[in-house]
N, C-alpha and C positions, 0 to 999 in steps of 0.2 A: 553244862554251862550255857549251851545254845538254848536249852529249854528255859533257863532263868532269864536270859536276854529277851526271849520271845515274850515271857510273862510281863516284863517291864515295858517293852516297846510296842506291843501289839494292841494295847488298850489306852485310849486317851484318859479314861477315868483313873486307871492305876498310875500312869505316869504323872498326871496332874496332882494326884494325892501325894505321891512321893515328893514331888517338888514343893508342895504346900507344907508338908511336915518338916521340911528343913528349918522353918521358922520356929518350931517347937511343937509340943503336943497339942492336939485339937480334939474337942468333943465332936460327936457325929453331927450335932447341930451347926457348929462352926464350920465344919467341912462342907456341909450342904449349902450353907449360906455363901461361902466363898466360891465354891466350884459350880454352884447352881445345878447340881445333879440331884435327882430324887433319891430318897432314902432307900427305896427298893432296888434302885440301880447301883447304889454305892456299896451297900453292905456285902453283897457277894464278892465285889472286887477287893474289899478289905479282908475278907476271909482268905482269899487266895494269897494275898500278900502276907497274912499272918502265918499261913501254912508253910510259906517259903522263908520264914524268919526274916522278913524285910520290915514288917510292922508289928508292933506289940501293943497290948492294953496296959495303960497306967491309970488305974481307977476308972473314971468315966471318960478318959481321953485315950487317943491313939497317938503313938509316937514311932519314930524310926528306931529300928534296932541298930546296933553297931554296923552290921553288914549293910543294912539299908542306907545308913548315912554315908558309908564308904562308897557305895555304888552311885548314889544320887549326886555326890560331889563330882563324879566323873561324867555323869549323864547330863547334868545341867548345861555345861558349855555346848555339848552336841545339840541339845534341844534348842538352845538359843541360836546356834548357828543355822540350823534348819529353818527356824522361824525368820531369820534375816533373809535367807535365800528365797523362801516361799513367799515372802511379802512382795517381792518384785522379781519373780523367777525369770521372766522374759528379759528383764534388764540385765541380769547376770549372765544369761545365755548369749546375749547379743554382743557383749563387750569383752575386750581383751584385758584380763585382770592379771596378766603375767608380770607386771611391774610392781605388784604388791609383794613385798618380801615374804618368804614362807612363814616366818615367825609371826608376822602380822596377819597373814591370811588365816592362821590358826586361831587368831583372836578377832575375827571379823564380826563376832557377836557383839563386840563392844561398840559397834555403830548404833546399836540400840534401836530406838523408835525413830528411824530415819524416814525421809520421804524423798521421792524423785520429782524434782521440779522440771517440767517440760515447757519449752517455749513454743509458741505458735510458729507457723511457717513465716508469717510476716515479721517475727522478731528474731529470726534465725541468725542474723548478723549483729544482733545487739546483745550485750551482757545481760544476764538474767537480773531483772529488777530486784527480786527478793535477795539475790546474792549481793548486789551493790548496796542495798539498804542495810543489810547486816554488817557488811564490811565498814560502812560509814559509822556505825555505832561502836566498832571495836577499838580497843585501846592497844591491842597487840595483834600483829598479823605475821603468819609464817606461810610462805607460798612456794610451790613447786610447779614449774610449767615448761613444757616443750614448745609452747606456742606464744605468740604475741598478738594480743587484740589491740587495735589502734586506740581504743579508749583508755587502756590500762596505764601507759606511761604517765600521762597527765594526772590520772586518777590517784595512783599510788604515790606520785611525787607530792601531790597536794595533801594526801593523808599524812605523810611524813612531816611536811611543813607544819601541819597542825598538831604535831606531837605524838602521833601514833608510832609505835615501834614496829618497823617493817623489815623483815628479812626474806629475801627472795632467792630461790635456787632456780637457775635457768640452764637449759641444755646449751651446748656450745652454739648450736644453730640459732636458738632463740636469742642468746646474748649478742651474737654477731648481727642479727637483724636490728636489735635496739641500738647497738653501737653505730650501725650504718645509717639508720633512718631517724634515730632520736638522740643523736650524739650530745647535743646541748642539754637535754633533760637528763641523760645519764650522768653527765659531768656534774650537773647541779645536785643530783641525787647522791653521788659519791662524797659530796662536801658535807652532807648531813650526817650527824653522828648516829641518828636513830634509823638510818636506812642502810641495810647491808645487801650486797650482791655476792652470789656464789655461782661458779660455773661447774656444771656436771658434765663430764665427758662420757655420757652414756645416752643411749637412745631409749627413752622411757615413754610408756604408752598411757600416762595419766597426768592429770593436773589436779593439784590439791591446794586449798587454802584452809588454814585452821586459825582460829582466833580465840579470844577469851569468851566468845559467845557461841560460835558455831564451827562446824567442820563441813567443808564442801569438797566433793570429789567429782571429776569428770574423766571419762575414759575414751580411748579410741574404740571404734567398732572393730570387729574381727577382720573386716576387709582392709584395715589400715587407715581408715579415715577418722579424724577426730570428730566426736559427737558433740557438736556445739549446741544441740537442742536440749540435752538432758544433764542435769546436775543431781547428784545424790547429796542430800543435806541433812545433817543431824545437829540437834541442840543438846543432846545428852552429855553429861560431864564425861562419861566413859569414851565418847567419840572424840572429844577434844584431846584426851590423853592419847588415844590411838593415833589421831592425826599428827600430834606433836612427835610421837615416836616415829612415824613415817618420815616427817621432816628431818628429824635427827639422823635417821638411817641414811638418807641421801646427802645430808650436809657433811657427814663423815667421809663421803666419797667425792666431795666437791672442793674446789679451790676458791678461797675468798678473793674478791677483787678489791684491792686497796686504791688503785688509781688507774687512769687510762694511759 
């Protein structure tokens, strides 16, 4: 079995071919066009996969065997997970991702074609412009935060007044800060039917906002300091579902605030 695993994982050509054939049988011409590998480099890899009963000929086309299909269904999430990490490997190394629930960590590939938005030193104390622009366009917002930025109370209150559905999960420390420093805004927010607050009695090391447009996540660095310079942002549909699942995970552990 270790030999079979080595055959699948040790060659980019073989791995890419197996992933491609998930979509159905392909001719050698179609394979070369999609994968951009030369015929002389591709044919020996196809032969290896045929010999191990992972790929078979169907007329002029190549297709996955039953075993090939079974293996690639397990391989694809691993490949996508590795791609997610390798895209910004230093980012993942620097940050504390321990607040991502294990079941969602196993689905981190759903973040898809994300990007890391980095603020300049001059903008370090300002919310990310791209983040605020996308929030302003959203019709629904779900947020989780252990921090309170001074811009956000007015910003989210105004969004809710304009009809955006807003649900926010705050840690107890964050909620106490809002209650102490922005009491009037909090009271007005609680009077709005489309603005909900929840208190989470846990110390979490991430902030997340997911809407009908995008998903944005910020983490604490491993030294315990919140990284206000870097946001991970994705517009893939799969990332929105992932972010909503993260929100629901923490909402189930939170208490809804009905009044002050």
